[in-house]
N, C-alpha and C positions, 0 to 999 in steps of 0.2 A: 591765503586771506579770501573769503568769500564777498568781495566789493561790491559787485553787481547783486547779489542777493540782497546785500545790506542796503543798496540805494531803493530798493522797492519798499522799505520799512518805512513808516511815517512817526515820526514823532510828536505827539499832541502837545499844544501850548499848555504848559502848567499853570499861567496865570491869567488864561482866557476863558476859562470852563467853570460851572459852577461847581459848588460843594459835591451835589447829587452826580453829576457828571466825573468828576474825580473820583467818587468812589466808586462808579461803575467803571471806570478806564485804568484806574492804577492796580498795577499787578501786585499779587501778593508776593511776600519775600521769597517763599520756596518757587514760584514760577520765575521770579526774576532770574535766579543764579542758575535755573535750568535753561536759560537763553545761550545757546551757542557760542553768538557773537559777543556777548558778555563775559564769558569763559574767556574767549579768545584776548580780550581786552585784559581780562585780569592774569592771564598768562604773561602779556607783555608787561604789565605793571610790576610781575612778581620778578622777573628777568631783569629789567632795567632797575628796579628798587634794589634790587641785590648786589648787582654787579656795579653799576655805575660809581657810586659812592667808594666801593674799595678801588677801583681803578683812577680814581682821581684820587684819592688819599695816596695810592701807589707812586702816583706822579710826583706828589711832594716828597714822599720816604725817598725815595731813588734818586734826588736832585732836582726836580723841576721847583721852579721858583716864580712862574708867571701865572698874577691869579686873572687877568685879563683871559690870559690863552685858555685857562680851566674854566672861566666863565664861558666862553665860546664854546669850549667843546660840548657843554650840556644842551645847547641846540644845532651846534653845525651838522646834525645829521638830516636835517629837514629836506634835502635833495632825495633821500630815499623814498619820500613820499611822492614822488613824479610818477616811478612805475606802476604803482595801484592807480592812481591818479588817471594816467594816460589809458590805463586799458579800460578804467569806467568809462570814459570820454569814447573809446571806440566801441564799446557796447553799447553805449547809448545811441550811437550813430548807426549800428547795424538795426538797432531795433527800431529806429525811425523811417530806416531805409525800408524794411519789411510794411511797417504799416502803411507808406505810401507807394506801395505796391512796386516797389524797386525804382521809384522817381527820385532825382537829385536834389529835389527842393527837400525832403525830411532831414538829408545828410548836411545842406548848407545851413538849415535852421537850428542845427543841434548847437547849442551853447558850448565853449570851451570851458567857461567856469559859471559854477551855479550860485556864486555869491553876489550880493546886493551891494551898490556903495556903501550904504550905511553899516552892513555886516562887516565888510572889509576894513574900513574905518575903526569899528569897534576893534576888529581881532588885531589891528596894528596897535591899539593901545595897550589890549591885553601885552601882546608881544613887548611892548617897551617895558611894563610891569613885569615881564618874566625876565628880561634880559636883568635890569636890577636886581631882582630876585636872585639871579643865578650869581650874580658878583658878589652879593652879601654871602651866599652860600659858599663860594667859593674861597672868600675871605676867612671864613670861619672854620672850613674844612682843612686850610692849612696850618691851621695853629690848635686843633682838638683831635681827638682819637675819634676813629668813625665809630664808635661804641657812645661816647658821648654825644656827637653830634647827632647821630640817630635818635637818641630820646628828646633832644632837644626840640627835633623838627617834628616829633610825634605830637608837640603842643599846636601843630597847625590845626588839629581836628578842633581844637576849641575855638580859634579863629573863624574857622571854616563854617561852626555852628553858628556863631554872634552875625557872621556878616549875611551867612545863607539866611537868618533870622530877618534880617533888615532889607536885604535884595530881593529874594524870591519868596521870602513868606513862609519859608521851611517851619513845618511843624517842629516844635519844641517843648518835649517831654520833660519830666522828671528825671528821667532814664538819662537824657542828652544833657541835662544839667550837671547829673552826677559824674558823666562821662569827661565835662568840662573841668571840673572840681579835682576829680582825682589826676589828669594829665598836668593841671597846673600847679599840684602839689608836688608831683613828680621833679617837673622842671625846678621847684623852688630849692627843693632838697639837693639839687643837683647844684644849685646857685650857691648853696651854703658849703657845699663842698669843693667850690671851684679851686682849682689848683692841686688838688690833690690826684689827678692822674696827668697832670702836664707832662707832655711830651718832651725829650731831650732836646735842649738848643731853644726851647720857646720862653720867652721870658713870660714874668706873670701879667705885665700889660698887654702882651701879643694873646694870652690865654682869656684875658676876660673879654678883649675886643673882639677875640672869634666866639665867645660864648655870648655877647650881646649882639654881633652880626648873625650870627644862626638863629637865633631868636627873633630877630627882626626879620631874617627870610621866610620862616615860620608864621609870622605874622601876615608878610606880605601876600605869601602864595595862599595862605588862608581867605586873602581878599579875591586872589585871583580866580579859583574855581568856581565862587558863586557869579562873580562876572562873566565867566563863560556860560554859565548856566543861563545868565539871564538874558546874554546875547542871544542863544538858542532859542530861548522863550520869545523873546521879541520878534525875532525872525518868524517862529511859527503862528506869533499873532498876526503878522502882516500877510505872510505868503501860505500859511495853511500847512507848511510841511517842513521837517529837516530831514534831510538823507545822511546816511553815513559818509557819503562820497562829500558832501556840504562839510561834516564835520572835519574829514582830512585835508580840506582846503582851508578852513579855518587854522588849524594846526600848521599848515604850510605856511602861511600869513604869519602867524606867531611866531614861529621858529626862524624866518627869514628875517623878521624886525629885530628879534631878540638877538641874531647873530651878526645883523649890522650894527647894532649898538654895540656888541663887545669887539667887535672890527674896529670901529672908530677908537674905542679905548686902546686897543692894541696898538693902532697907528700912533696915536698920542704918546704911548709908555714904550715906543718901538721894541715891541715883542716879537714883530714879524723877522725884525734882523738879527734878534737875539736867537731865535731858534735853533737855527742852525750849529751855534756854537754850544748850546744849550744841549742837543742832541749827541753832541760827540763826547760829552763828560757824563751823561746818564749813565745811572749804575745800572739797566739793563742793556746798555748798548746803544749804539743807534739806530738798529731795527727794531728793537724792543721798543725804544723810546716812541717813534713812529705808527707802531703796530698797537701800543698802548693808548696813544691819541684818537687812532680811528676806533677801537674798541672800544672807547670811552663815550664817544660821537654816537655810534650805533647804539649803545645800550641805554644811555639818555633819549634817545629818540623813542625807543622801545616804550621807556617809561611816560614820557610826553603823550605819545598817542594813546596808550593804554588808558592814561587817564583822563583823557577828553573823551575817549568812548565809554568811559564809565562813568562819566557826566551824561552822555547821550541817552544810555540806556537805564542809567538810574537816577543820580543825583550829584551835585556836587559833596554834600554830606556824606554819601555811599563812598565816593573816591576817595575823600579823607580819611574816613573808617577803613578802606582797605589799604592804605598807607601806613596806617597806624598798627595794623595786624601783622606787616611784615616786619617790624622792626626786629622781632627776634631773630629773624632769619639775616639780617644784616649783624646783627650783635655775635651770634655766633661765628659768622663767618669773620668778621673783623678778629675775634681771638683766636681763632686758629690760624688765619693768614698772616697777620702782622704781630701775633702774642701781646695784644692791648691788655691793660690790668683790668681786671673787671671787680670792683671792690662792692661792699654789702650795701653802699648808698646807690649806686648803679643797679644794684639787683632789686631794692626796693622801688626805685625809680620804676625801672621796667616791670614789675610786678602791680603798680598804679598803673601805668599807660594798658597794659593787657586788662586791668579788672575794668579801667575807663570802656575799653573797647568791648569787653563782655556785658557791660550794662548798656552800652548804646543798642547793641545787637539784640539784647533782651527786649528792651524797648520796643524796638522795631518789629521784632515777631510778636508781641502782643497786641501792637496796635494793627498790625496786618491781619490777626485774627480776629480783634473786634470789627475792624471794616468788614471782613469777611460777614461775619454775623448781622452786622446793620444790613449790608445789601440785601441779604437772603430774608431778612425780616420785613425789609420794604417791599419784596417780588409778590405780587398777587398770586393767589393760590391757581396751580392749574386745573384745567377742567377735569382732566381725570383724577385728581386728588380729592375732589369735590365728593361730598355723599351723595348718593343717588334720591 
């Protein structure tokens, strides 16, 4: 990942500029998706979103039963960010030394962290919200098939759109409303068919609880995404710039706080002492148990880093849309690897989810074209285009 190249890119504050400036600075949809670093974050989201739920579901299917542990795995990979952050710090330090003609003052003045105390507190709050969301999602995935869970999680786009409208004044078009309605109808259809795909050994009460907790996780994460975007915008308004290094520092704090929250739950639930015994009885063997835990942590870290990067280079709503379009990948993999049932109701719900995504994306393309036309109509004519 080209960390240092990313640090030089500045993110304008979306809430502190005028409408005309927004029209001039907002990138078109096509140009946005040609951004190399956005593509990198998109790939991270694809890998994490496709593999993370499958590995976590495999943990429960093969004999795992620790909800707090599975919650911790979703953010325990935060130490992986230390390597690129150290590389970024050393690059900043070398650059300051060159600017100061080899003097030691520039190196000594290089800040170790770019976060302000206010942004640190905001990231810690987001981390706590993420920890609660991870626990809700872990409980849901323990009792639901991956295919059902994925479709329910897709409703977070509706919650993201609503919270983005309230918090960051996200433009809310008829196409966005259509996407919200379609996703809500899809979730309602699954709710009416609740229990039809109940896994063996799961009671109806557990299935309904998992259904409700997964929806609650979708709603909470729909709030987390706009809060992260708002935190970046507030920092940009105060400091004038947000770099990708700062984004990684935010994710580091979020992951640390969420992991600490889950670790406290594991201590209370005595999960740490139960891990060796669970590993010995695990269906994939003791080595497979620990490999699965490590793989889950790495995959979810890819997902969260890709998500916050998508917010940085796009918006919270864009991150939610990318998550939604990845649903078919998880659906197909769940049917292939776990032989989960995929009935007609799920098929219709999935089709509605994809229809909602297409509706949103079509509206974004139309809005980008309209903004492009307005920009060109407002520009004064160039001298070489004037009649003699």
